[in-house]
N, CA, C, O and the ligand as a Tripos MOL2 file, in Angstrom:
@<TRIPOS>MOLECULE
protein
  301   299    76     0     0
PROTEIN
NO_CHARGES

@<TRIPOS>ATOM
      1 N          10.4320 -128.3720 -124.6260 N.3       1 MET1
      2 CA         10.8840 -129.6050 -124.6690 C.3       1 MET1
      3 C          12.3880 -129.7250 -125.1610 C.2       1 MET1
      4 O          12.6740 -129.3390 -126.2950 O.2       1 MET1
      5 N          13.1800 -130.1620 -124.4660 N.am      2 GLN2
      6 CA         14.8220 -130.3990 -124.7640 C.3       2 GLN2
      7 C          15.0840 -131.7940 -124.6920 C.2       2 GLN2
      8 O          16.2420 -132.0490 -124.3630 O.2       2 GLN2
      9 N          14.3040 -132.8290 -124.9170 N.am      3 GLY3
     10 CA         14.6120 -134.0600 -124.9130 C.3       3 GLY3
     11 C          14.8670 -134.5780 -123.5490 C.2       3 GLY3
     12 O          14.3610 -133.9610 -122.6110 O.2       3 GLY3
     13 N          15.5010 -135.5090 -123.3400 N.am      4 GLN4
     14 CA         15.5590 -136.1480 -121.9660 C.3       4 GLN4
     15 C          16.7010 -135.7240 -121.2340 C.2       4 GLN4
     16 O          17.8430 -135.7970 -121.6880 O.2       4 GLN4
     17 N          16.3600 -135.1970 -119.8930 N.am      5 GLN5
     18 CA         17.4570 -134.6100 -119.1570 C.3       5 GLN5
     19 C          17.2890 -135.3120 -117.7680 C.2       5 GLN5
     20 O          16.1670 -135.5850 -117.3440 O.2       5 GLN5
     21 N          18.3850 -135.5860 -117.0970 N.am      6 PRO6
     22 CA         18.3120 -136.1510 -115.8210 C.3       6 PRO6
     23 C          17.6620 -135.3210 -114.7220 C.2       6 PRO6
     24 O          17.7840 -134.0960 -114.6980 O.2       6 PRO6
     25 N          17.0600 -135.9140 -113.9330 N.am      7 PRO7
     26 CA         16.0560 -135.1130 -112.9550 C.3       7 PRO7
     27 C          17.1800 -134.2450 -112.0980 C.2       7 PRO7
     28 O          18.2500 -134.6870 -111.6790 O.2       7 PRO7
     29 N          16.6610 -132.8750 -111.9420 N.am      8 ASP8
     30 CA         17.4440 -132.0520 -111.3500 C.3       8 ASP8
     31 C          16.9510 -131.9050 -109.7350 C.2       8 ASP8
     32 O          15.9220 -131.3420 -109.3620 O.2       8 ASP8
     33 N          17.9220 -132.5370 -108.9140 N.am      9 LEU9
     34 CA         17.4330 -132.5670 -107.4340 C.3       9 LEU9
     35 C          17.9670 -131.3660 -106.7110 C.2       9 LEU9
     36 O          17.6150 -131.1040 -105.5610 O.2       9 LEU9
     37 N          18.9470 -130.5280 -107.4930 N.am     10 SER10
     38 CA         19.4560 -129.1780 -106.5310 C.3      10 SER10
     39 C          18.2710 -128.4590 -106.1250 C.2      10 SER10
     40 O          18.4830 -127.8040 -105.1040 O.2      10 SER10
     41 N          17.0590 -128.3530 -106.5870 N.am     11 ASN11
     42 CA         15.9610 -127.4000 -106.0950 C.3      11 ASN11
     43 C          15.0120 -128.2600 -105.0570 C.2      11 ASN11
     44 O          14.0220 -127.8220 -104.4710 O.2      11 ASN11
     45 N          15.5000 -129.4480 -104.9830 N.am     12 VAL12
     46 CA         14.4830 -130.2730 -104.0300 C.3      12 VAL12
     47 C          14.6160 -129.5900 -102.5560 C.2      12 VAL12
     48 O          15.7400 -129.3000 -102.1460 O.2      12 VAL12
     49 N          13.4660 -129.3360 -101.7650 N.am     13 ASP13
     50 CA         13.4940 -128.8660 -100.5450 C.3      13 ASP13
     51 C          13.8960 -130.0390  -99.4310 C.2      13 ASP13
     52 O          13.0080 -130.8480  -99.1610 O.2      13 ASP13
     53 N          15.0030 -130.1540  -98.8660 N.am     14 LEU14
     54 CA         15.2050 -131.4180  -98.0400 C.3      14 LEU14
     55 C          14.9460 -130.9130  -96.5670 C.2      14 LEU14
     56 O          15.4150 -131.5370  -95.6150 O.2      14 LEU14
     57 N          14.2110 -129.8010  -96.4040 N.am     15 THR15
     58 CA         13.8880 -129.2080  -95.0130 C.3      15 THR15
     59 C          13.1800 -130.3360  -94.2310 C.2      15 THR15
     60 O          13.4230 -130.5630  -93.0460 O.2      15 THR15
     61 N          12.2550 -131.0510  -94.9960 N.am     16 HIS16
     62 CA         11.3010 -132.1180  -94.3180 C.3      16 HIS16
     63 C          11.8760 -133.6120  -94.4660 C.2      16 HIS16
     64 O          11.3100 -134.5900  -93.9770 O.2      16 HIS16
     65 N          13.0040 -133.6620  -95.1580 N.am     17 ALA17
     66 CA         13.6490 -135.0090  -95.4510 C.3      17 ALA17
     67 C          14.0880 -135.5490  -93.9350 C.2      17 ALA17
     68 O          14.4840 -134.7510  -93.0850 O.2      17 ALA17
     69 N          14.0040 -136.6830  -93.7310 N.am     18 LYS18
     70 CA         14.3490 -137.2280  -92.5580 C.3      18 LYS18
     71 C          15.8800 -137.6270  -92.5330 C.2      18 LYS18
     72 O          16.2750 -138.2710  -93.5050 O.2      18 LYS18
     73 N          16.7380 -137.3360  -91.5900 N.am     19 ASP19
     74 CA         18.2220 -137.8230  -91.5710 C.3      19 ASP19
     75 C          18.2270 -139.2280  -90.9560 C.2      19 ASP19
     76 O          17.6600 -139.4010  -89.8770 O.2      19 ASP19
     77 N          18.8410 -140.2410  -91.5880 N.am     20 ILE20
     78 CA         18.6610 -141.5370  -90.9700 C.3      20 ILE20
     79 C          20.1170 -141.6850  -90.1110 C.2      20 ILE20
     80 O          21.2230 -141.2980  -90.4910 O.2      20 ILE20
     81 N          19.7950 -142.3290  -88.8990 N.am     21 GLU21
     82 CA         20.9730 -142.2180  -88.0720 C.3      21 GLU21
     83 C          21.1000 -143.6550  -87.7730 C.2      21 GLU21
     84 O          20.1120 -144.3690  -87.9450 O.2      21 GLU21
     85 N          22.2600 -144.1860  -87.3240 N.am     22 CYS22
     86 CA         22.6550 -145.4840  -86.8880 C.3      22 CYS22
     87 C          21.9210 -145.7050  -85.7040 C.2      22 CYS22
     88 O          21.9180 -144.8620  -84.8070 O.2      22 CYS22
     89 N          21.2500 -146.8530  -85.6180 N.am     23 GLU23
     90 CA         20.4090 -147.2590  -84.4100 C.3      23 GLU23
     91 C          21.4740 -147.4560  -83.1680 C.2      23 GLU23
     92 O          21.1350 -147.2080  -82.0100 O.2      23 GLU23
     93 N          22.5230 -147.8290  -83.4420 N.am     24 GLU24
     94 CA         23.5370 -148.1100  -82.4650 C.3      24 GLU24
     95 C          24.4200 -146.9950  -81.8290 C.2      24 GLU24
     96 O          24.7340 -146.9510  -80.6390 O.2      24 GLU24
     97 N          24.7500 -146.1610  -82.7260 N.am     25 CYS25
     98 CA         25.6220 -145.1180  -82.1590 C.3      25 CYS25
     99 C          25.0280 -143.6100  -82.7310 C.2      25 CYS25
    100 O          25.5030 -142.5350  -82.3650 O.2      25 CYS25
    101 N          24.1500 -143.7190  -83.4840 N.am     26 GLY26
    102 CA         23.5560 -142.2910  -83.7620 C.3      26 GLY26
    103 C          24.2900 -141.5980  -84.8520 C.2      26 GLY26
    104 O          23.8990 -140.4720  -85.1580 O.2      26 GLY26
    105 N          25.2840 -142.1100  -85.4680 N.am     27 ASN27
    106 CA         26.0430 -141.7030  -86.6070 C.3      27 ASN27
    107 C          25.1680 -141.6850  -87.7060 C.2      27 ASN27
    108 O          24.2800 -142.5010  -87.9530 O.2      27 ASN27
    109 N          25.5800 -140.4170  -88.5200 N.am     28 ARG28
    110 CA         24.7330 -140.2400  -89.8510 C.3      28 ARG28
    111 C          25.3150 -140.6360  -91.0990 C.2      28 ARG28
    112 O          24.7560 -140.4400  -92.1780 O.2      28 ARG28
    113 N          26.7330 -141.3410  -90.9340 N.am     29 GLY29
    114 CA         27.4240 -141.5080  -92.1490 C.3      29 GLY29
    115 C          27.2540 -142.9600  -92.4380 C.2      29 GLY29
    116 O          27.4210 -143.7070  -91.4750 O.2      29 GLY29
    117 N          26.9270 -143.5460  -93.6860 N.am     30 PHE30
    118 CA         26.6780 -144.6670  -94.0690 C.3      30 PHE30
    119 C          27.6540 -145.1150  -95.2480 C.2      30 PHE30
    120 O          28.1030 -144.2810  -96.0350 O.2      30 PHE30
    121 N          27.9550 -146.4460  -95.3300 N.am     31 ARG31
    122 CA         28.6200 -146.8220  -96.5120 C.3      31 ARG31
    123 C          27.8730 -148.1160  -97.0680 C.2      31 ARG31
    124 O          27.2800 -148.9360  -96.3670 O.2      31 ARG31
    125 N          28.0080 -148.1530  -98.4480 N.am     32 GLN32
    126 CA         27.2350 -149.1400  -99.1670 C.3      32 GLN32
    127 C          28.1000 -150.5940  -98.9720 C.2      32 GLN32
    128 O          29.2990 -150.6390  -99.2470 O.2      32 GLN32
    129 N          27.5420 -151.4790  -98.5930 N.am     33 THR33
    130 CA         27.9220 -152.9060  -98.3250 C.3      33 THR33
    131 C          27.0900 -153.7600  -98.8930 C.2      33 THR33
    132 O          26.1020 -153.4420  -99.5550 O.2      33 THR33
    133 N          27.4890 -154.9430  -98.6350 N.am     34 MET34
    134 CA         26.6160 -156.3060  -99.0080 C.3      34 MET34
    135 C          26.3030 -157.0750  -97.8340 C.2      34 MET34
    136 O          26.9720 -157.1690  -96.8050 O.2      34 MET34
    137 N          25.1930 -157.6170  -98.1170 N.am     35 MET35
    138 CA         24.6620 -158.6590  -97.1050 C.3      35 MET35
    139 C          24.4930 -159.8990  -97.8760 C.2      35 MET35
    140 O          24.0590 -159.8980  -99.0280 O.2      35 MET35
    141 N          24.8780 -161.0740  -97.1610 N.am     36 LEU36
    142 CA         24.4690 -162.3880  -98.0340 C.3      36 LEU36
    143 C          23.3730 -163.1570  -97.3000 C.2      36 LEU36
    144 O          23.3300 -163.3580  -96.0860 O.2      36 LEU36
    145 N          22.5530 -163.5300  -98.1590 N.am     37 LYS37
    146 CA         21.5650 -164.3750  -97.5610 C.3      37 LYS37
    147 C          21.6530 -165.6740  -98.1140 C.2      37 LYS37
    148 O          21.8790 -165.9140  -99.3010 O.2      37 LYS37
    149 N          21.4450 -166.6040  -97.1090 N.am     38 LYS38
    150 CA         21.4200 -168.0130  -97.5020 C.3      38 LYS38
    151 C          20.0520 -168.6110  -97.6260 C.2      38 LYS38
    152 O          19.2830 -168.6790  -96.6670 O.2      38 LYS38
    153 N          19.7260 -169.1040  -99.0030 N.am     39 LEU39
    154 CA         18.6840 -169.7800  -99.3540 C.3      39 LEU39
    155 C          18.5890 -171.1270  -99.0620 C.2      39 LEU39
    156 O          19.4600 -171.7660  -99.6530 O.2      39 LEU39
    157 N          17.8630 -171.7980  -98.3750 N.am     40 SER40
    158 CA         17.9840 -173.2120  -97.9340 C.3      40 SER40
    159 C          17.3110 -173.8830  -99.1920 C.2      40 SER40
    160 O          16.4210 -173.3810  -99.8790 O.2      40 SER40
    161 N          17.9030 -175.1060  -99.3590 N.am     41 ALA41
    162 CA         17.4940 -175.8130 -100.4570 C.3      41 ALA41
    163 C          15.8300 -176.0390 -100.5910 C.2      41 ALA41
    164 O          15.2250 -176.2160 -101.6490 O.2      41 ALA41
    165 N          15.3540 -175.9950  -99.4790 N.am     42 LEU42
    166 CA         13.7240 -176.4270  -99.2620 C.3      42 LEU42
    167 C          13.0520 -175.3120 -100.0980 C.2      42 LEU42
    168 O          12.0370 -175.5990 -100.7320 O.2      42 LEU42
    169 N          13.5440 -174.0870 -100.1380 N.am     43 VAL43
    170 CA         12.7960 -172.7280 -100.5960 C.3      43 VAL43
    171 C          13.4610 -172.3560 -101.8240 C.2      43 VAL43
    172 O          12.9390 -171.4740 -102.5060 O.2      43 VAL43
    173 N          14.7080 -172.9840 -102.2670 N.am     44 SER44
    174 CA         15.2770 -172.4690 -103.3140 C.3      44 SER44
    175 C          14.3890 -172.9490 -104.7650 C.2      44 SER44
    176 O          13.9500 -174.0930 -104.8850 O.2      44 SER44
    177 N          14.2400 -172.0460 -105.6600 N.am     45 PRO45
    178 CA         13.6720 -172.4940 -106.8420 C.3      45 PRO45
    179 C          14.2090 -173.7400 -107.5250 C.2      45 PRO45
    180 O          13.4240 -174.5340 -108.0430 O.2      45 PRO45
    181 N          15.4990 -173.9320 -107.5400 N.am     46 ASN46
    182 CA         16.2500 -174.9800 -108.1850 C.3      46 ASN46
    183 C          16.4580 -176.2620 -107.2910 C.2      46 ASN46
    184 O          16.9020 -177.2990 -107.7840 O.2      46 ASN46
    185 N          16.1340 -176.1600 -106.0050 N.am     47 GLY47
    186 CA         16.2870 -177.1820 -105.1360 C.3      47 GLY47
    187 C          17.6070 -177.3080 -104.5490 C.2      47 GLY47
    188 O          17.9430 -178.3230 -103.9400 O.2      47 GLY47
    189 N          18.4610 -176.1780 -104.7370 N.am     48 GLN48
    190 CA         19.9330 -176.2520 -104.1770 C.3      48 GLN48
    191 C          20.1540 -174.9340 -103.3390 C.2      48 GLN48
    192 O          19.8120 -173.7870 -103.6250 O.2      48 GLN48
    193 N          20.7490 -175.3580 -102.3390 N.am     49 GLU49
    194 CA         21.3330 -174.0900 -101.5650 C.3      49 GLU49
    195 C          21.9160 -173.0910 -102.2750 C.2      49 GLU49
    196 O          22.7820 -173.2940 -103.1260 O.2      49 GLU49
    197 N          21.3840 -171.7510 -101.9020 N.am     50 ALA50
    198 CA         21.9660 -170.7950 -102.9390 C.3      50 ALA50
    199 C          22.4380 -169.4680 -101.8930 C.2      50 ALA50
    200 O          21.7110 -169.2310 -100.9280 O.2      50 ALA50
    201 N          23.4680 -168.7660 -102.0870 N.am     51 ILE51
    202 CA         23.8440 -167.5670 -101.5480 C.3      51 ILE51
    203 C          23.5520 -166.5260 -102.3030 C.2      51 ILE51
    204 O          24.0000 -166.4530 -103.4470 O.2      51 ILE51
    205 N          22.6350 -165.4190 -101.6930 N.am     52 ILE52
    206 CA         22.2660 -164.2950 -102.5890 C.3      52 ILE52
    207 C          22.7670 -163.0470 -101.9370 C.2      52 ILE52
    208 O          22.5090 -162.7500 -100.7700 O.2      52 ILE52
    209 N          23.4790 -162.3500 -102.7310 N.am     53 PRO53
    210 CA         24.1410 -161.0760 -102.1660 C.3      53 PRO53
    211 C          22.9770 -159.8560 -102.1540 C.2      53 PRO53
    212 O          22.3740 -159.5850 -103.1930 O.2      53 PRO53
    213 N          22.7560 -159.2610 -101.0980 N.am     54 VAL54
    214 CA         21.8190 -158.1780 -101.0680 C.3      54 VAL54
    215 C          22.3690 -156.8640 -100.8510 C.2      54 VAL54
    216 O          23.2020 -156.8500  -99.9460 O.2      54 VAL54
    217 N          22.1430 -155.6920 -101.4400 N.am     55 MET55
    218 CA         22.7520 -154.4350 -101.1100 C.3      55 MET55
    219 C          22.3070 -153.9120  -99.9170 C.2      55 MET55
    220 O          21.1070 -154.0650  -99.6920 O.2      55 MET55
    221 N          23.0500 -153.2620  -98.9970 N.am     56 ALA56
    222 CA         22.7690 -152.6600  -97.6830 C.3      56 ALA56
    223 C          23.6970 -151.5590  -97.5050 C.2      56 ALA56
    224 O          24.7000 -151.3820  -98.1960 O.2      56 ALA56
    225 N          23.3010 -150.8050  -96.5130 N.am     57 PHE57
    226 CA         24.0200 -149.8640  -95.9420 C.3      57 PHE57
    227 C          24.4880 -150.0500  -94.5870 C.2      57 PHE57
    228 O          23.6920 -150.3950  -93.7140 O.2      57 PHE57
    229 N          25.8270 -149.8350  -94.3110 N.am     58 ALA58
    230 CA         26.3340 -150.0360  -92.8640 C.3      58 ALA58
    231 C          26.7740 -148.7510  -92.3840 C.2      58 ALA58
    232 O          27.1990 -147.8520  -93.1100 O.2      58 ALA58
    233 N          26.6480 -148.6970  -91.0780 N.am     59 CYS59
    234 CA         27.1320 -147.3950  -90.3670 C.3      59 CYS59
    235 C          28.6860 -147.2700  -90.7130 C.2      59 CYS59
    236 O          29.4290 -148.2500  -90.7490 O.2      59 CYS59
    237 N          29.0720 -146.0410  -90.9480 N.am     60 ASP60
    238 CA         30.5180 -145.9770  -91.2720 C.3      60 ASP60
    239 C          31.4360 -145.9030  -89.8210 C.2      60 ASP60
    240 O          32.6660 -145.8800  -89.8610 O.2      60 ASP60
    241 N          30.8450 -145.8790  -88.8380 N.am     61 LYS61
    242 CA         31.4830 -145.7020  -87.5410 C.3      61 LYS61
    243 C          31.6350 -147.0530  -86.9610 C.2      61 LYS61
    244 O          32.7580 -147.4540  -86.6540 O.2      61 LYS61
    245 N          30.5820 -147.7800  -86.7900 N.am     62 CYS62
    246 CA         30.6200 -148.9140  -85.9220 C.3      62 CYS62
    247 C          30.1340 -150.2480  -86.8820 C.2      62 CYS62
    248 O          30.2520 -151.3950  -86.4530 O.2      62 CYS62
    249 N          29.6840 -150.0080  -87.9670 N.am     63 GLY63
    250 CA         29.4670 -151.0860  -89.0370 C.3      63 GLY63
    251 C          28.0910 -151.7140  -88.8520 C.2      63 GLY63
    252 O          27.7610 -152.7270  -89.4680 O.2      63 GLY63
    253 N          27.2860 -151.0760  -87.9740 N.am     64 HIS64
    254 CA         25.9130 -151.5020  -87.7400 C.3      64 HIS64
    255 C          25.1330 -151.3940  -89.0120 C.2      64 HIS64
    256 O          25.3420 -150.4880  -89.8190 O.2      64 HIS64
    257 N          24.1700 -152.3900  -89.1980 N.am     65 ILE65
    258 CA         23.2690 -152.2610  -90.3330 C.3      65 ILE65
    259 C          21.9190 -151.9090  -89.7650 C.2      65 ILE65
    260 O          21.4640 -152.7200  -88.9590 O.2      65 ILE65
    261 N          21.2170 -150.8690  -90.0360 N.am     66 ASN66
    262 CA         19.8880 -150.6040  -89.4480 C.3      66 ASN66
    263 C          18.8890 -151.6130  -89.8760 C.2      66 ASN66
    264 O          19.0160 -152.1890  -90.9560 O.2      66 ASN66
    265 N          17.8370 -151.8630  -89.0220 N.am     67 LYS67
    266 CA         16.9300 -152.8860  -89.3400 C.3      67 LYS67
    267 C          16.0670 -152.4990  -90.6800 C.2      67 LYS67
    268 O          15.5900 -153.3380  -91.4430 O.2      67 LYS67
    269 N          15.9610 -151.1810  -90.8210 N.am     68 GLU68
    270 CA         15.1180 -150.8260  -92.0960 C.3      68 GLU68
    271 C          15.8060 -150.9940  -93.2160 C.2      68 GLU68
    272 O          15.1330 -151.0770  -94.2430 O.2      68 GLU68
    273 N          17.2200 -151.0820  -93.3280 N.am     69 PHE69
    274 CA         17.9330 -151.4980  -94.5360 C.3      69 PHE69
    275 C          17.7030 -152.8830  -94.6320 C.2      69 PHE69
    276 O          17.3380 -153.3490  -95.7110 O.2      69 PHE69
    277 N          17.8740 -153.6370  -93.6020 N.am     70 GLU70
    278 CA         17.6320 -155.1470  -94.0510 C.3      70 GLU70
    279 C          16.3860 -155.2730  -94.5760 C.2      70 GLU70
    280 O          16.3780 -156.0540  -95.5270 O.2      70 GLU70
    281 N          15.2380 -154.7570  -94.2910 N.am     71 LYS71
    282 CA         14.0760 -155.0220  -94.5750 C.3      71 LYS71
    283 C          13.9430 -154.4210  -96.0610 C.2      71 LYS71
    284 O          13.0870 -154.9260  -96.7880 O.2      71 LYS71
    285 N          14.6520 -153.4840  -96.5020 N.am     72 MET72
    286 CA         14.6090 -152.8290  -97.8210 C.3      72 MET72
    287 C          15.0180 -153.7590  -98.9170 C.2      72 MET72
    288 O          15.9440 -154.5550  -98.7620 O.2      72 MET72
    289 N          14.4490 -153.6770  -99.8360 N.am     73 ASP73
    290 CA         14.7400 -154.4800 -101.0250 C.3      73 ASP73
    291 C          15.3570 -153.5520 -102.2400 C.2      73 ASP73
    292 O          14.5320 -153.0400 -102.9960 O.2      73 ASP73
    293 N          16.4920 -153.3510 -102.4310 N.am     74 ILE74
    294 CA         17.2030 -152.5360 -103.3430 C.3      74 ILE74
    295 C          18.0830 -153.0870 -104.2940 C.2      74 ILE74
    296 O          18.7330 -152.3730 -105.0570 O.2      74 ILE74
    297 N          18.1480 -154.4610 -104.2910 N.am     75 SER75
    298 CA         18.8910 -155.1250 -105.2250 C.3      75 SER75
    299 C          18.4940 -155.2210 -106.7350 C.2      75 SER75
    300 O          19.2110 -155.8370 -107.5240 O.2      75 SER75
    301 ZN         26.9320 -146.8420  -85.6980 Zn       76 ZN76
@<TRIPOS>BOND
     1     1     2 1
     2     2     3 1
     3     3     4 2
     4     3     5 am
     5     5     6 1
     6     6     7 1
     7     7     8 2
     8     7     9 am
     9     9    10 1
    10    10    11 1
    11    11    12 2
    12    11    13 am
    13    13    14 1
    14    14    15 1
    15    15    16 2
    16    15    17 am
    17    17    18 1
    18    18    19 1
    19    19    20 2
    20    19    21 am
    21    21    22 1
    22    22    23 1
    23    23    24 2
    24    23    25 am
    25    25    26 1
    26    26    27 1
    27    27    28 2
    28    27    29 am
    29    29    30 1
    30    30    31 1
    31    31    32 2
    32    31    33 am
    33    33    34 1
    34    34    35 1
    35    35    36 2
    36    35    37 am
    37    37    38 1
    38    38    39 1
    39    39    40 2
    40    39    41 am
    41    41    42 1
    42    42    43 1
    43    43    44 2
    44    43    45 am
    45    45    46 1
    46    46    47 1
    47    47    48 2
    48    47    49 am
    49    49    50 1
    50    50    51 1
    51    51    52 2
    52    51    53 am
    53    53    54 1
    54    54    55 1
    55    55    56 2
    56    55    57 am
    57    57    58 1
    58    58    59 1
    59    59    60 2
    60    59    61 am
    61    61    62 1
    62    62    63 1
    63    63    64 2
    64    63    65 am
    65    65    66 1
    66    66    67 1
    67    67    68 2
    68    67    69 am
    69    69    70 1
    70    70    71 1
    71    71    72 2
    72    71    73 am
    73    73    74 1
    74    74    75 1
    75    75    76 2
    76    75    77 am
    77    77    78 1
    78    78    79 1
    79    79    80 2
    80    79    81 am
    81    81    82 1
    82    82    83 1
    83    83    84 2
    84    83    85 am
    85    85    86 1
    86    86    87 1
    87    87    88 2
    88    87    89 am
    89    89    90 1
    90    90    91 1
    91    91    92 2
    92    91    93 am
    93    93    94 1
    94    94    95 1
    95    95    96 2
    96    95    97 am
    97    97    98 1
    98    98    99 1
    99    99   100 2
   100    99   101 am
   101   101   102 1
   102   102   103 1
   103   103   104 2
   104   103   105 am
   105   105   106 1
   106   106   107 1
   107   107   108 2
   108   107   109 am
   109   109   110 1
   110   110   111 1
   111   111   112 2
   112   111   113 am
   113   113   114 1
   114   114   115 1
   115   115   116 2
   116   115   117 am
   117   117   118 1
   118   118   119 1
   119   119   120 2
   120   119   121 am
   121   121   122 1
   122   122   123 1
   123   123   124 2
   124   123   125 am
   125   125   126 1
   126   126   127 1
   127   127   128 2
   128   127   129 am
   129   129   130 1
   130   130   131 1
   131   131   132 2
   132   131   133 am
   133   133   134 1
   134   134   135 1
   135   135   136 2
   136   135   137 am
   137   137   138 1
   138   138   139 1
   139   139   140 2
   140   139   141 am
   141   141   142 1
   142   142   143 1
   143   143   144 2
   144   143   145 am
   145   145   146 1
   146   146   147 1
   147   147   148 2
   148   147   149 am
   149   149   150 1
   150   150   151 1
   151   151   152 2
   152   151   153 am
   153   153   154 1
   154   154   155 1
   155   155   156 2
   156   155   157 am
   157   157   158 1
   158   158   159 1
   159   159   160 2
   160   159   161 am
   161   161   162 1
   162   162   163 1
   163   163   164 2
   164   163   165 am
   165   165   166 1
   166   166   167 1
   167   167   168 2
   168   167   169 am
   169   169   170 1
   170   170   171 1
   171   171   172 2
   172   171   173 am
   173   173   174 1
   174   174   175 1
   175   175   176 2
   176   175   177 am
   177   177   178 1
   178   178   179 1
   179   179   180 2
   180   179   181 am
   181   181   182 1
   182   182   183 1
   183   183   184 2
   184   183   185 am
   185   185   186 1
   186   186   187 1
   187   187   188 2
   188   187   189 am
   189   189   190 1
   190   190   191 1
   191   191   192 2
   192   191   193 am
   193   193   194 1
   194   194   195 1
   195   195   196 2
   196   195   197 am
   197   197   198 1
   198   198   199 1
   199   199   200 2
   200   199   201 am
   201   201   202 1
   202   202   203 1
   203   203   204 2
   204   203   205 am
   205   205   206 1
   206   206   207 1
   207   207   208 2
   208   207   209 am
   209   209   210 1
   210   210   211 1
   211   211   212 2
   212   211   213 am
   213   213   214 1
   214   214   215 1
   215   215   216 2
   216   215   217 am
   217   217   218 1
   218   218   219 1
   219   219   220 2
   220   219   221 am
   221   221   222 1
   222   222   223 1
   223   223   224 2
   224   223   225 am
   225   225   226 1
   226   226   227 1
   227   227   228 2
   228   227   229 am
   229   229   230 1
   230   230   231 1
   231   231   232 2
   232   231   233 am
   233   233   234 1
   234   234   235 1
   235   235   236 2
   236   235   237 am
   237   237   238 1
   238   238   239 1
   239   239   240 2
   240   239   241 am
   241   241   242 1
   242   242   243 1
   243   243   244 2
   244   243   245 am
   245   245   246 1
   246   246   247 1
   247   247   248 2
   248   247   249 am
   249   249   250 1
   250   250   251 1
   251   251   252 2
   252   251   253 am
   253   253   254 1
   254   254   255 1
   255   255   256 2
   256   255   257 am
   257   257   258 1
   258   258   259 1
   259   259   260 2
   260   259   261 am
   261   261   262 1
   262   262   263 1
   263   263   264 2
   264   263   265 am
   265   265   266 1
   266   266   267 1
   267   267   268 2
   268   267   269 am
   269   269   270 1
   270   270   271 1
   271   271   272 2
   272   271   273 am
   273   273   274 1
   274   274   275 1
   275   275   276 2
   276   275   277 am
   277   277   278 1
   278   278   279 1
   279   279   280 2
   280   279   281 am
   281   281   282 1
   282   282   283 1
   283   283   284 2
   284   283   285 am
   285   285   286 1
   286   286   287 1
   287   287   288 2
   288   287   289 am
   289   289   290 1
   290   290   291 1
   291   291   292 2
   292   291   293 am
   293   293   294 1
   294   294   295 1
   295   295   296 2
   296   295   297 am
   297   297   298 1
   298   298   299 1
   299   299   300 2
@<TRIPOS>SUBSTRUCTURE
     1 MET1         2 RESIDUE 1 A MET
     2 GLN2         6 RESIDUE 1 A GLN
     3 GLY3        10 RESIDUE 1 A GLY
     4 GLN4        14 RESIDUE 1 A GLN
     5 GLN5        18 RESIDUE 1 A GLN
     6 PRO6        22 RESIDUE 1 A PRO
     7 PRO7        26 RESIDUE 1 A PRO
     8 ASP8        30 RESIDUE 1 A ASP
     9 LEU9        34 RESIDUE 1 A LEU
    10 SER10       38 RESIDUE 1 A SER
    11 ASN11       42 RESIDUE 1 A ASN
    12 VAL12       46 RESIDUE 1 A VAL
    13 ASP13       50 RESIDUE 1 A ASP
    14 LEU14       54 RESIDUE 1 A LEU
    15 THR15       58 RESIDUE 1 A THR
    16 HIS16       62 RESIDUE 1 A HIS
    17 ALA17       66 RESIDUE 1 A ALA
    18 LYS18       70 RESIDUE 1 A LYS
    19 ASP19       74 RESIDUE 1 A ASP
    20 ILE20       78 RESIDUE 1 A ILE
    21 GLU21       82 RESIDUE 1 A GLU
    22 CYS22       86 RESIDUE 1 A CYS
    23 GLU23       90 RESIDUE 1 A GLU
    24 GLU24       94 RESIDUE 1 A GLU
    25 CYS25       98 RESIDUE 1 A CYS
    26 GLY26      102 RESIDUE 1 A GLY
    27 ASN27      106 RESIDUE 1 A ASN
    28 ARG28      110 RESIDUE 1 A ARG
    29 GLY29      114 RESIDUE 1 A GLY
    30 PHE30      118 RESIDUE 1 A PHE
    31 ARG31      122 RESIDUE 1 A ARG
    32 GLN32      126 RESIDUE 1 A GLN
    33 THR33      130 RESIDUE 1 A THR
    34 MET34      134 RESIDUE 1 A MET
    35 MET35      138 RESIDUE 1 A MET
    36 LEU36      142 RESIDUE 1 A LEU
    37 LYS37      146 RESIDUE 1 A LYS
    38 LYS38      150 RESIDUE 1 A LYS
    39 LEU39      154 RESIDUE 1 A LEU
    40 SER40      158 RESIDUE 1 A SER
    41 ALA41      162 RESIDUE 1 A ALA
    42 LEU42      166 RESIDUE 1 A LEU
    43 VAL43      170 RESIDUE 1 A VAL
    44 SER44      174 RESIDUE 1 A SER
    45 PRO45      178 RESIDUE 1 A PRO
    46 ASN46      182 RESIDUE 1 A ASN
    47 GLY47      186 RESIDUE 1 A GLY
    48 GLN48      190 RESIDUE 1 A GLN
    49 GLU49      194 RESIDUE 1 A GLU
    50 ALA50      198 RESIDUE 1 A ALA
    51 ILE51      202 RESIDUE 1 A ILE
    52 ILE52      206 RESIDUE 1 A ILE
    53 PRO53      210 RESIDUE 1 A PRO
    54 VAL54      214 RESIDUE 1 A VAL
    55 MET55      218 RESIDUE 1 A MET
    56 ALA56      222 RESIDUE 1 A ALA
    57 PHE57      226 RESIDUE 1 A PHE
    58 ALA58      230 RESIDUE 1 A ALA
    59 CYS59      234 RESIDUE 1 A CYS
    60 ASP60      238 RESIDUE 1 A ASP
    61 LYS61      242 RESIDUE 1 A LYS
    62 CYS62      246 RESIDUE 1 A CYS
    63 GLY63      250 RESIDUE 1 A GLY
    64 HIS64      254 RESIDUE 1 A HIS
    65 ILE65      258 RESIDUE 1 A ILE
    66 ASN66      262 RESIDUE 1 A ASN
    67 LYS67      266 RESIDUE 1 A LYS
    68 GLU68      270 RESIDUE 1 A GLU
    69 PHE69      274 RESIDUE 1 A PHE
    70 GLU70      278 RESIDUE 1 A GLU
    71 LYS71      282 RESIDUE 1 A LYS
    72 MET72      286 RESIDUE 1 A MET
    73 ASP73      290 RESIDUE 1 A ASP
    74 ILE74      294 RESIDUE 1 A ILE
    75 SER75      298 RESIDUE 1 A SER
    76 ZN76       301 GROUP 0 **** ****
């Protein structure tokens, strides 16, 4: 026991990890970006229209955001 240590990922076998590719151009480089969701006053908890920023990843080449990132909730 050496107290708390950050998890060591250098030994993880990535052989079976899946590469995520851009749905549009097949590029495998992504950059972190922000999507904005507009919440209508009807469903907003305080009854006012709200804009909510959501983290997402966009293709570094064409800027496309894969569907699976849109559904992902990582905020
Ligand atoms: Zn792309």
